[in-house]
KOLKE-273603 format. One record per residue (C-alpha): residue number from 1; chain; x, y, z. Coordinates in Angstrom, 1 decimal, padded with zeros to 4 digits. Example, Ala and Ser with C-alpha at 12.3 -4.5 7.8 and 13.67 -1.06 7.14 Angstrom:
# residues 2
 resi chain      X      Y      Z
    1     A  012.3 -004.5  007.8
    2     A  013.7 -001.1  007.1
This chain:
# residues 542
 resi chain      X      Y      Z
    1     A -013.5  003.5 -010.3
    2     A -014.4  001.2 -013.2
    3     A -012.2  003.2 -015.4
    4     A -009.4  003.0 -013.0
    5     A -009.7 -000.6 -012.6
    6     A -009.7 -001.2 -016.6
    7     A -006.4  001.1 -016.6
    8     A -004.8 -001.1 -013.9
    9     A -005.7 -004.4 -015.7
   10     A -004.1 -002.8 -018.9
   11     A -001.0 -001.8 -017.2
   12     A -000.8 -005.3 -015.7
   13     A -001.2 -007.0 -019.1
   14     A  001.5 -004.5 -020.6
   15     A  003.8 -005.6 -017.9
   16     A  003.2 -009.4 -018.6
   17     A  003.9 -008.6 -022.4
   18     A  007.1 -006.6 -021.8
   19     A  008.6 -008.6 -018.9
   20     A  010.4 -011.2 -021.0
   21     A  011.7 -008.4 -023.2
   22     A  012.9 -006.6 -020.1
   23     A  014.8 -009.8 -018.9
   24     A  016.5 -010.1 -022.2
   25     A  017.6 -006.3 -022.3
   26     A  019.1 -006.4 -018.7
   27     A  020.4 -009.9 -019.0
   28     A  021.7 -010.2 -022.5
   29     A  024.8 -012.4 -021.6
   30     A  022.2 -015.0 -020.3
   31     A  020.0 -015.2 -023.4
   32     A  022.8 -014.5 -026.0
   33     A  025.9 -015.9 -024.4
   34     A  026.2 -019.1 -026.4
   35     A  025.8 -017.4 -029.9
   36     A  027.9 -014.4 -029.0
   37     A  030.7 -016.5 -027.7
   38     A  030.6 -018.9 -030.5
   39     A  030.5 -016.0 -033.1
   40     A  033.4 -014.4 -031.3
   41     A  035.4 -017.6 -031.1
   42     A  034.9 -018.2 -034.9
   43     A  035.9 -014.7 -035.9
   44     A  038.9 -014.5 -033.7
   45     A  040.4 -018.1 -033.8
   46     A  043.0 -019.0 -036.3
   47     A  045.1 -022.4 -036.6
   48     A  047.7 -022.5 -034.0
   49     A  051.2 -023.0 -035.4
   50     A  052.5 -026.5 -035.0
   51     A  055.5 -026.7 -032.5
   52     A  059.1 -027.3 -033.9
   53     A  060.6 -030.5 -032.5
   54     A  062.5 -030.3 -029.3
   55     A  061.1 -026.6 -028.4
   56     A  057.7 -025.1 -027.8
   57     A  056.7 -022.7 -030.5
   58     A  056.1 -019.0 -029.8
   59     A  053.1 -017.4 -031.1
   60     A  053.4 -013.9 -032.3
   61     A  051.5 -011.1 -030.7
   62     A  049.3 -010.6 -033.9
   63     A  048.0 -014.2 -033.7
   64     A  045.0 -015.2 -031.4
   65     A  045.1 -018.2 -029.2
   66     A  042.5 -020.7 -030.3
   67     A  041.9 -023.7 -027.9
   68     A  042.2 -027.2 -029.3
   69     A  040.4 -029.7 -027.2
   70     A  042.5 -032.4 -028.8
   71     A  045.6 -030.8 -026.9
   72     A  043.9 -030.8 -023.6
   73     A  045.3 -032.8 -020.5
   74     A  042.9 -033.6 -017.9
   75     A  043.2 -033.4 -013.9
   76     A  040.4 -034.8 -011.9
   77     A  040.0 -034.8 -008.0
   78     A  037.0 -035.7 -006.0
   79     A  035.7 -031.9 -006.3
   80     A  037.3 -030.7 -009.6
   81     A  037.7 -031.7 -013.2
   82     A  040.0 -029.5 -015.0
   83     A  041.4 -029.5 -018.6
   84     A  044.6 -027.7 -019.4
   85     A  045.3 -026.6 -022.9
   86     A  048.9 -026.6 -024.7
   87     A  047.9 -023.2 -026.1
   88     A  049.1 -020.9 -023.0
   89     A  049.4 -023.9 -020.7
   90     A  046.3 -022.8 -018.9
   91     A  042.8 -024.1 -017.8
   92     A  040.5 -024.2 -020.7
   93     A  037.6 -026.1 -019.1
   94     A  036.4 -026.3 -015.4
   95     A  033.8 -028.8 -014.1
   96     A  032.5 -029.2 -010.6
   97     A  031.2 -032.9 -010.4
   98     A  029.6 -032.3 -006.9
   99     A  027.2 -029.8 -008.5
  100     A  024.6 -030.7 -011.2
  101     A  024.7 -029.4 -014.7
  102     A  022.0 -028.1 -017.2
  103     A  021.7 -031.7 -018.4
  104     A  020.6 -034.5 -016.1
  105     A  023.4 -036.4 -014.7
  106     A  026.0 -034.1 -016.1
  107     A  028.4 -032.1 -013.7
  108     A  028.3 -028.2 -013.4
  109     A  030.5 -026.6 -016.0
  110     A  032.0 -023.1 -015.0
  111     A  034.0 -022.6 -018.2
  112     A  034.6 -024.3 -021.6
  113     A  036.5 -021.7 -023.4
  114     A  037.2 -021.5 -027.2
  115     A  040.1 -018.8 -026.7
  116     A  043.0 -019.3 -024.4
  117     A  043.7 -015.5 -023.9
  118     A  040.7 -015.5 -021.6
  119     A  041.7 -018.7 -019.7
  120     A  042.3 -018.9 -016.0
  121     A  046.1 -018.9 -015.1
  122     A  047.0 -017.9 -018.8
  123     A  050.4 -016.0 -018.5
  124     A  051.2 -012.9 -020.7
  125     A  054.8 -011.7 -020.5
  126     A  056.5 -008.7 -022.2
  127     A  057.4 -005.1 -021.5
  128     A  053.8 -004.3 -020.4
  129     A  052.3 -007.7 -020.0
  130     A  051.8 -008.3 -023.8
  131     A  049.1 -010.5 -025.4
  132     A  051.4 -013.1 -026.9
  133     A  050.6 -016.7 -026.0
  134     A  053.1 -019.7 -026.0
  135     A  052.6 -023.2 -026.8
  136     A  053.5 -025.3 -023.6
  137     A  054.6 -029.0 -023.0
  138     A  052.3 -030.4 -020.5
  139     A  052.8 -033.5 -018.2
  140     A  050.6 -034.7 -015.5
  141     A  050.9 -037.2 -012.6
  142     A  048.1 -037.8 -009.9
  143     A  046.7 -034.6 -008.9
  144     A  049.5 -032.5 -010.4
  145     A  050.1 -031.0 -013.8
  146     A  053.4 -029.2 -015.2
  147     A  053.5 -027.0 -018.2
  148     A  056.9 -025.8 -019.5
  149     A  057.9 -023.4 -022.4
  150     A  060.5 -021.3 -023.9
  151     A  059.7 -017.6 -024.1
  152     A  061.2 -015.0 -026.3
  153     A  064.7 -013.6 -025.2
  154     A  065.8 -016.9 -023.5
  155     A  063.3 -016.8 -020.8
  156     A  061.9 -020.2 -019.7
  157     A  058.9 -020.7 -017.7
  158     A  057.4 -023.7 -015.6
  159     A  053.9 -023.7 -014.3
  160     A  053.1 -026.3 -011.8
  161     A  049.7 -027.1 -010.7
  162     A  049.1 -029.1 -007.5
  163     A  045.9 -030.3 -005.7
  164     A  045.5 -032.3 -002.5
  165     A  043.0 -034.2 -000.5
  166     A  040.2 -033.8 -003.4
  167     A  039.4 -030.1 -002.3
  168     A  038.9 -027.0 -004.4
  169     A  041.9 -025.2 -003.4
  170     A  045.6 -026.0 -004.8
  171     A  048.7 -024.4 -005.6
  172     A  050.1 -022.8 -008.7
  173     A  054.0 -022.4 -008.8
  174     A  055.7 -020.2 -011.4
  175     A  059.4 -020.5 -012.1
  176     A  061.1 -018.3 -014.4
  177     A  064.8 -019.2 -015.7
  178     A  067.0 -017.1 -017.7
  179     A  068.7 -019.2 -020.3
  180     A  070.3 -016.1 -021.9
  181     A  073.8 -014.7 -021.3
  182     A  072.5 -011.4 -020.1
  183     A  070.2 -010.0 -017.4
  184     A  066.5 -010.2 -018.4
  185     A  064.0 -007.5 -017.3
  186     A  060.2 -008.3 -017.7
  187     A  056.7 -008.2 -016.2
  188     A  053.8 -010.5 -016.6
  189     A  050.1 -010.7 -016.3
  190     A  048.6 -013.8 -014.8
  191     A  044.9 -014.2 -015.6
  192     A  042.4 -014.9 -013.0
  193     A  039.9 -015.7 -015.6
  194     A  036.9 -014.1 -017.6
  195     A  033.5 -013.3 -016.3
  196     A  031.7 -016.5 -015.4
  197     A  028.8 -016.9 -017.9
  198     A  025.4 -017.0 -016.1
  199     A  023.3 -019.9 -015.7
  200     A  020.0 -018.2 -014.9
  201     A  018.8 -014.8 -015.7
  202     A  019.1 -013.6 -012.2
  203     A  022.9 -014.4 -012.2
  204     A  023.7 -011.5 -014.3
  205     A  023.6 -008.9 -011.5
  206     A  026.1 -011.0 -009.2
  207     A  028.7 -011.5 -011.9
  208     A  031.7 -009.4 -010.9
  209     A  035.4 -009.0 -010.4
  210     A  036.7 -008.7 -006.8
  211     A  040.1 -007.4 -005.3
  212     A  041.0 -007.6 -001.8
  213     A  043.7 -005.2 -000.9
  214     A  045.3 -003.2  001.7
  215     A  044.6  000.8  001.4
  216     A  045.9  003.1  003.9
  217     A  046.3  000.4  006.5
  218     A  042.8 -001.0  006.0
  219     A  041.8 -004.2  004.5
  220     A  039.2 -003.4  001.6
  221     A  037.1 -005.5 -000.7
  222     A  036.5 -004.0 -004.1
  223     A  033.5 -005.0 -006.4
  224     A  034.1 -004.2 -010.0
  225     A  031.9 -004.9 -013.2
  226     A  033.3 -003.3 -016.3
  227     A  031.2 -005.6 -018.5
  228     A  029.2 -002.5 -020.0
  229     A  032.4 -000.8 -021.4
  230     A  035.6 -001.5 -023.1
  231     A  037.8  000.3 -020.6
  232     A  040.5 -001.2 -018.0
  233     A  040.2 -000.6 -014.3
  234     A  043.1 -000.9 -011.9
  235     A  042.5 -002.2 -008.5
  236     A  043.8  000.2 -005.5
  237     A  046.6 -000.7 -003.3
  238     A  048.7 -003.9 -003.0
  239     A  046.3 -007.0 -004.1
  240     A  046.2 -009.7 -001.5
  241     A  043.8 -011.9 -003.8
  242     A  041.8 -011.2 -007.1
  243     A  038.6 -013.3 -008.1
  244     A  036.3 -013.6 -010.8
  245     A  032.8 -014.8 -009.4
  246     A  029.2 -015.2 -009.9
  247     A  026.3 -015.7 -007.6
  248     A  027.7 -019.1 -006.1
  249     A  031.0 -019.9 -007.6
  250     A  034.4 -018.3 -008.0
  251     A  038.0 -018.5 -009.4
  252     A  040.4 -016.9 -006.9
  253     A  044.2 -016.4 -007.2
  254     A  046.0 -015.4 -004.1
  255     A  049.7 -014.5 -004.3
  256     A  051.9 -016.2 -001.8
  257     A  055.1 -014.3 -002.6
  258     A  056.3 -011.1 -001.3
  259     A  055.5 -009.2 -004.6
  260     A  053.3 -006.0 -005.1
  261     A  050.7 -007.1 -007.8
  262     A  048.2 -004.8 -009.3
  263     A  044.7 -005.9 -010.1
  264     A  043.1 -005.3 -013.5
  265     A  039.7 -005.7 -014.9
  266     A  039.5 -005.3 -018.6
  267     A  036.0 -004.7 -020.1
  268     A  035.5 -006.7 -023.1
  269     A  032.1 -005.4 -024.1
  270     A  028.8 -007.6 -024.5
  271     A  028.6 -007.6 -020.6
  272     A  032.0 -009.5 -020.4
  273     A  035.3 -008.7 -018.7
  274     A  038.5 -010.3 -017.8
  275     A  040.4 -010.3 -014.4
  276     A  044.1 -010.4 -014.1
  277     A  047.2 -009.8 -011.6
  278     A  050.2 -007.9 -013.2
  279     A  053.5 -008.1 -011.6
  280     A  056.1 -005.2 -011.1
  281     A  059.2 -005.3 -013.5
  282     A  061.3 -008.2 -012.4
  283     A  065.0 -009.0 -013.1
  284     A  066.5 -012.4 -013.7
  285     A  070.3 -012.5 -013.7
  286     A  072.0 -014.8 -016.4
  287     A  071.7 -018.3 -015.4
  288     A  069.4 -017.4 -012.5
  289     A  065.7 -018.1 -011.6
  290     A  062.6 -016.6 -010.0
  291     A  059.8 -018.2 -008.4
  292     A  056.3 -017.1 -007.3
  293     A  053.7 -019.2 -005.9
  294     A  050.0 -018.7 -005.8
  295     A  047.0 -020.2 -003.9
  296     A  044.4 -021.2 -006.4
  297     A  040.7 -021.7 -005.5
  298     A  038.2 -022.9 -007.8
  299     A  034.7 -023.6 -006.3
  300     A  031.7 -022.7 -004.3
  301     A  031.4 -019.4 -002.4
  302     A  031.3 -021.3  000.8
  303     A  032.4 -019.3  004.0
  304     A  033.5 -022.6  005.7
  305     A  035.6 -023.5  002.9
  306     A  037.0 -019.9  002.2
  307     A  037.8 -019.0  006.0
  308     A  040.8 -021.3  006.5
  309     A  042.3 -020.1  003.3
  310     A  041.8 -016.3  004.2
  311     A  039.4 -015.9  001.5
  312     A  036.1 -015.4  003.5
  313     A  035.6 -011.7  002.7
  314     A  034.5 -013.1 -000.7
  315     A  031.1 -014.0  000.9
  316     A  029.6 -010.6  001.4
  317     A  026.2 -009.5  001.6
  318     A  026.7 -005.8  001.5
  319     A  025.7 -003.3  004.2
  320     A  023.7 -006.3  005.8
  321     A  026.6 -008.4  006.0
  322     A  026.5 -009.3  009.6
  323     A  022.7 -010.0  009.7
  324     A  023.0 -012.0  006.5
  325     A  025.7 -014.2  007.8
  326     A  023.8 -014.8  011.0
  327     A  020.7 -015.8  009.1
  328     A  022.8 -018.2  006.8
  329     A  024.2 -019.8  009.9
  330     A  020.8 -020.3  011.4
  331     A  019.4 -021.8  008.1
  332     A  022.4 -024.4  008.2
  333     A  021.7 -025.3  011.6
  334     A  017.8 -025.8  010.9
  335     A  018.9 -027.7  007.9
  336     A  020.6 -030.2  010.0
  337     A  017.6 -030.4  012.2
  338     A  015.0 -030.8  009.5
  339     A  017.1 -032.6  006.9
  340     A  016.0 -030.4  004.1
  341     A  016.7 -026.8  003.0
  342     A  013.1 -026.3  002.1
  343     A  011.9 -027.1  005.4
  344     A  014.5 -025.1  006.9
  345     A  013.5 -022.0  005.0
  346     A  010.0 -022.5  006.3
  347     A  011.3 -022.9  009.9
  348     A  013.5 -019.9  009.7
  349     A  010.9 -017.8  008.4
  350     A  008.5 -018.9  011.2
  351     A  011.1 -018.3  013.9
  352     A  011.8 -014.6  012.4
  353     A  008.2 -013.7  012.2
  354     A  007.7 -015.1  015.9
  355     A  010.6 -012.7  016.9
  356     A  009.2 -009.8  015.0
  357     A  005.6 -010.4  016.1
  358     A  005.6 -007.7  018.9
  359     A  006.5 -005.1  016.1
  360     A  004.0 -006.5  013.7
  361     A  001.2 -006.1  016.3
  362     A  002.4 -002.4  017.0
  363     A  002.2 -001.7  013.3
  364     A -001.2 -003.4  012.6
  365     A -002.8 -001.8  015.7
  366     A -001.6  001.7  014.7
  367     A -002.9  001.1  011.2
  368     A -006.2  000.0  012.6
  369     A -006.5  003.2  014.8
  370     A -005.7  005.5  011.8
  371     A -008.3  003.7  009.6
  372     A -011.0  004.0  012.1
  373     A -010.5  007.9  012.4
  374     A -010.2  008.3  008.7
  375     A -013.8  009.8  008.5
  376     A -012.9  012.3  011.1
  377     A -009.7  013.1  009.2
  378     A -011.5  013.6  006.0
  379     A -014.1  015.8  007.8
  380     A -011.3  018.0  009.3
  381     A -009.6  018.3  005.8
  382     A -013.0  019.4  004.3
  383     A -013.5  022.1  007.0
  384     A -010.1  023.5  007.1
  385     A -008.6  023.0  003.6
  386     A -008.2  026.8  003.1
  387     A -006.4  027.2  006.5
  388     A -003.4  025.0  006.7
  389     A -002.3  025.9  010.1
  390     A -005.7  025.2  011.7
  391     A -005.8  022.0  009.9
  392     A -002.5  020.7  011.4
  393     A -003.6  021.9  014.7
  394     A -007.0  020.1  014.5
  395     A -005.3  016.9  013.2
  396     A -002.7  016.9  016.1
  397     A -005.6  017.2  018.5
  398     A -007.4  014.3  016.7
  399     A -004.4  012.1  017.1
  400     A -004.0  013.2  020.7
  401     A -007.5  012.3  021.5
  402     A -007.5  008.9  020.0
  403     A -004.0  008.0  021.1
  404     A -002.7  007.8  017.5
  405     A  000.7  008.1  016.2
  406     A  000.7  008.9  012.5
  407     A  004.0  007.3  012.3
  408     A  003.3  004.3  014.5
  409     A  002.3  001.9  011.5
  410     A  005.6  002.7  009.6
  411     A  008.3  002.7  012.3
  412     A  007.8 -001.1  013.3
  413     A  008.0 -002.1  009.6
  414     A  011.0  000.0  009.0
  415     A  012.7 -001.8  012.0
  416     A  011.8 -005.2  010.3
  417     A  013.2 -004.3  007.0
  418     A  016.9 -004.8  007.5
  419     A  015.9 -008.6  008.6
  420     A  014.0 -009.1  005.6
  421     A  016.4 -007.6  003.2
  422     A  019.3 -009.5  004.7
  423     A  017.4 -012.8  004.5
  424     A  016.4 -011.9  000.7
  425     A  020.1 -011.3 -000.1
  426     A  021.2 -014.3  001.9
  427     A  018.9 -016.8  000.3
  428     A  019.8 -015.4 -003.3
  429     A  023.4 -015.9 -002.8
  430     A  023.4 -019.0 -000.6
  431     A  025.5 -021.9 -002.4
  432     A  023.8 -024.4  000.2
  433     A  020.7 -024.2 -001.9
  434     A  022.3 -025.4 -005.1
  435     A  020.8 -028.9 -005.8
  436     A  018.7 -028.8 -002.8
  437     A  015.3 -030.1 -003.7
  438     A  011.8 -029.4 -002.1
  439     A  008.6 -030.9 -003.3
  440     A  008.7 -030.2 -007.3
  441     A  011.5 -027.7 -007.0
  442     A  014.7 -029.7 -008.1
  443     A  016.9 -026.8 -007.2
  444     A  016.1 -024.1 -004.7
  445     A  018.8 -021.6 -006.1
  446     A  016.8 -021.6 -009.3
  447     A  013.3 -021.3 -010.5
  448     A  011.0 -024.3 -009.9
  449     A  010.5 -024.9 -013.6
  450     A  007.7 -027.5 -014.1
  451     A  007.8 -028.9 -017.8
  452     A  004.5 -028.5 -019.6
  453     A  003.3 -030.6 -022.7
  454     A  002.7 -027.5 -024.5
  455     A  004.2 -024.0 -024.8
  456     A  002.4 -021.0 -023.5
  457     A  002.8 -017.3 -024.7
  458     A  005.3 -015.4 -022.7
  459     A  006.1 -018.6 -020.3
  460     A  007.2 -021.0 -023.0
  461     A  007.2 -024.8 -022.2
  462     A  008.0 -024.5 -018.4
  463     A  005.8 -023.1 -015.7
  464     A  007.0 -021.7 -012.4
  465     A  004.5 -022.7 -010.0
  466     A  005.6 -021.3 -006.6
  467     A  005.2 -017.6 -007.8
  468     A  001.6 -018.5 -008.8
  469     A  000.8 -019.9 -005.5
  470     A  002.6 -016.8 -003.9
  471     A  000.2 -014.6 -005.9
  472     A -002.8 -016.4 -004.4
  473     A -001.5 -016.2 -001.0
  474     A -001.0 -012.5 -001.1
  475     A -004.4 -011.9 -002.5
  476     A -005.8 -013.6  000.5
  477     A -003.6 -011.8  002.9
  478     A -004.9 -008.4  001.3
  479     A -008.4 -009.4  002.4
  480     A -007.3 -010.1  006.0
  481     A -005.3 -006.7  006.0
  482     A -008.4 -004.6  004.9
  483     A -010.6 -003.0  007.6
  484     A -014.2 -002.1  006.9
  485     A -014.9  001.4  008.0
  486     A -018.3  002.9  008.4
  487     A -018.7  006.2  006.4
  488     A -015.4  005.4  004.3
  489     A -015.1  007.2  001.0
  490     A -016.5  004.5 -001.7
  491     A -013.9  005.7 -004.1
  492     A -011.1  004.9 -001.5
  493     A -012.8  001.5 -000.8
  494     A -012.8  000.7 -004.4
  495     A -009.1  001.8 -004.8
  496     A -008.2 -000.6 -001.8
  497     A -009.9 -003.5 -003.5
  498     A -008.2 -002.8 -006.8
  499     A -004.8 -002.6 -005.1
  500     A -005.5 -005.8 -003.3
  501     A -005.3 -007.5 -006.7
  502     A -002.7 -005.5 -008.7
  503     A -000.2 -005.6 -006.1
  504     A  000.1 -009.3 -005.8
  505     A  000.1 -009.6 -009.6
  506     A  003.1 -007.2 -009.7
  507     A  004.8 -009.1 -007.1
  508     A  004.2 -012.2 -009.1
  509     A  006.0 -010.7 -012.1
  510     A  008.8 -009.8 -009.9
  511     A  009.3 -013.1 -008.2
  512     A  008.7 -015.3 -011.4
  513     A  012.3 -015.4 -012.4
  514     A  013.7 -015.7 -008.8
  515     A  015.2 -018.6 -007.2
  516     A  012.5 -021.0 -005.9
  517     A  014.1 -020.8 -002.2
  518     A  013.7 -016.9 -002.2
  519     A  010.0 -017.5 -003.4
  520     A  009.3 -020.1 -000.8
  521     A  010.5 -017.7  001.7
  522     A  008.1 -015.0  000.7
  523     A  005.2 -017.5  000.2
  524     A  005.7 -018.8  003.8
  525     A  006.1 -015.1  005.2
  526     A  002.8 -014.1  003.4
  527     A  000.9 -017.1  004.8
  528     A  002.1 -016.4  008.5
  529     A  001.2 -012.7  007.9
  530     A -002.2 -013.5  006.9
  531     A -002.6 -015.7  010.0
  532     A -001.2 -013.0  012.2
  533     A -003.5 -010.4  010.7
  534     A -006.6 -012.7  011.1
  535     A -005.7 -013.1  014.7
  536     A -005.0 -009.3  015.2
  537     A -008.3 -008.4  013.3
  538     A -010.2 -009.9  016.4
  539     A -008.5 -007.9  019.1
  540     A -010.1 -004.7  020.1
  541     A -008.4 -001.5  020.6
  542     A -007.4 -000.4  024.3
């Protein structure tokens, strides 16, 4: 067993060495996004042509739209800070001042784009929604911005953005005017936006495009992520709304006009994509106009804000959606009572364990019975190893005699798993944990990074403390779980001791980059399970 111990230790050290490389491999957009985006912007960008006096200039399809911050127009509400660029008349930069940014005292930045052909609300027109971008004339007043331009073939467009009451939702109105002397046929693509750059390594798995549509009479939410390929995927059915989202925030466009829009996700490679809505072919008579309205939402994935807008399906916890939403609601109620989300997580974990304690007790007592009859089981296996039929018969008789159900220890744990998995997903996605502090953790939605005065190998200059405490708690819990059995195989006993150390270390690696709120939940659950098992260990079998 000493050899096995060294092997386990070696595997743990190998895992420690490869863990940072694995993160960089699976989440390259987090570790390389700034260099990649900067490089892409420098390669693609060309100087924008200057507009002629009295009319906007039209950029040819061969030219790539490069954002010029000097040509930005700002719109600021209590919840949003948006910068509109003349190139495309679309949103170049998004900030949410009610959420903290990477630097102390700075607001959270969702986008700061170098290329306007990726910008939210960028408009592309042509026979098939071409890539040409137009220079717009932008005016602003209060919480409204208007952008107007002359498109090819005598088509004029006005884009009007309006926000009220300092919220996250607003209105985007498009008006197309035919200034030519002939009917004009065209279609357009309206960009929802590109994939949202991740702020933490864990964010990569939650970045996706969403389409909510009606298919065969049913409402369906589609989750698409085409970041690993260069292909374009079309949403099914008539799109009711489209979104680009990450773990906590979204940009959503919801058509308010009776027009059958298609949804498109264009894979851009390097774990990036672009989401857009495409109109059917439209006809505007000479001197006529056509108006389309959209609901525009830019903000947190908060079901209380999304529900009145008909966007609540965006907050989805997968197959455990109902349980997840119930747990999030309970967490918010406990936060109001406790005044802190960290305390609320501890309280919620305690309540869940109390409710599930009867199942935990059944599971532990069944496991204890199985361990007590282990020597008898080994003896039967040795006696009848060449006679499987006799072996099974003797085993069943042993179970009956000692009132043991071989699956009794597993079934209660299986029944508990949906609750624990739903809470895991809910805590991972809950926007309420953003900027919620607890002890030294400054943000329960991200790892509890404690600065170090020096750099450590593989760790760097920041240490995540909660996962280390969790590992120690799991080692202690494993000691409470183990049951000393007379006559137990020494090899099996040694293996149990080894696993009591290796398993917590493996969990430590897994949880090291997780949000601190999630680690706090698992730590609290581990401590409670250790206390329960210490109590159950004193009980005698009936």
